C-alpha positions as CSV (number, residue, x, y, z in Angstrom):
1,M,0.0,0.0,0.0
2,S,2.8,2.4,0.8
3,A,4.4,2.0,-2.6
4,M,1.0,2.7,-4.3
5,R,0.6,5.8,-2.1
6,E,4.1,7.1,-3.0
7,E,3.3,6.5,-6.7
8,L,0.0,8.4,-6.4
9,H,1.8,11.3,-4.7
10,H,4.4,11.3,-7.5
11,L,1.7,11.4,-10.1
12,V,-0.4,14.1,-8.3
13,D,2.8,16.2,-8.0
14,Q,3.1,16.2,-11.8
15,L,-0.4,17.5,-12.5
16,P,-0.8,21.1,-13.6
17,E,-2.3,23.3,-10.8
18,E,-5.7,23.7,-12.7
19,R,-6.1,19.9,-12.8
20,L,-5.1,19.3,-9.2
21,A,-8.4,20.3,-7.5
22,P,-10.6,17.7,-9.1
23,V,-8.1,15.0,-8.5
24,L,-7.8,15.9,-4.8
25,Q,-11.6,16.0,-4.5
26,L,-11.8,12.5,-6.0
27,I,-9.1,11.2,-3.6
28,R,-10.6,12.9,-0.6
29,G,-14.2,12.2,-1.5
30,D,-16.4,10.9,1.3
31,G,-17.4,7.8,-0.7
32,R,-21.1,8.4,-0.5
33,K,-21.6,7.4,-4.1
34,T,-19.5,4.3,-3.6
35,R,-21.6,3.3,-0.6
36,A,-24.8,4.0,-2.5
37,V,-23.7,1.8,-5.4
38,A,-22.8,-1.0,-3.0
39,T,-26.2,-0.7,-1.3
40,L,-27.9,-0.9,-4.7
41,E,-25.9,-4.0,-5.6
42,A,-26.9,-5.6,-2.3
43,V,-30.6,-4.9,-3.0
44,R,-30.2,-6.3,-6.5
45,A,-28.8,-9.5,-5.1
46,R,-31.6,-9.9,-2.6
47,M,-34.3,-9.1,-5.1
48,S,-33.0,-11.2,-8.0
49,G,-35.9,-12.6,-10.1
50,V,-38.2,-9.7,-9.4
51,T,-39.5,-8.3,-12.7
52,G,-38.0,-5.0,-13.7
53,I,-35.7,-4.6,-10.6
54,D,-32.4,-4.8,-12.6
55,E,-33.5,-2.1,-15.0
56,E,-34.7,0.2,-12.2
57,L,-31.6,-0.3,-10.1
58,S,-29.4,0.3,-13.1
59,R,-31.3,3.5,-13.9
60,L,-30.7,4.7,-10.3
61,R,-27.1,3.6,-10.2
62,D,-26.3,5.4,-13.5
63,G,-28.0,8.6,-12.3
64,D,-30.8,8.7,-14.9
65,R,-33.4,10.6,-13.0
66,G,-35.5,11.5,-16.1
């Protein structure tokens, strides 16, 4: 893990200043979306076989709110 962290730091250090903020935001993100996707996958597993559930969960996961 330490080697990966050092490599990440090296790569981040090479980024131009204007590209640094989005990368830091991604690295420091609170993981809400990751947890939400994991929850949706758990629901999908429990509800396998229910008509339409895969399509609905995919729509929610992909952010299509239309």
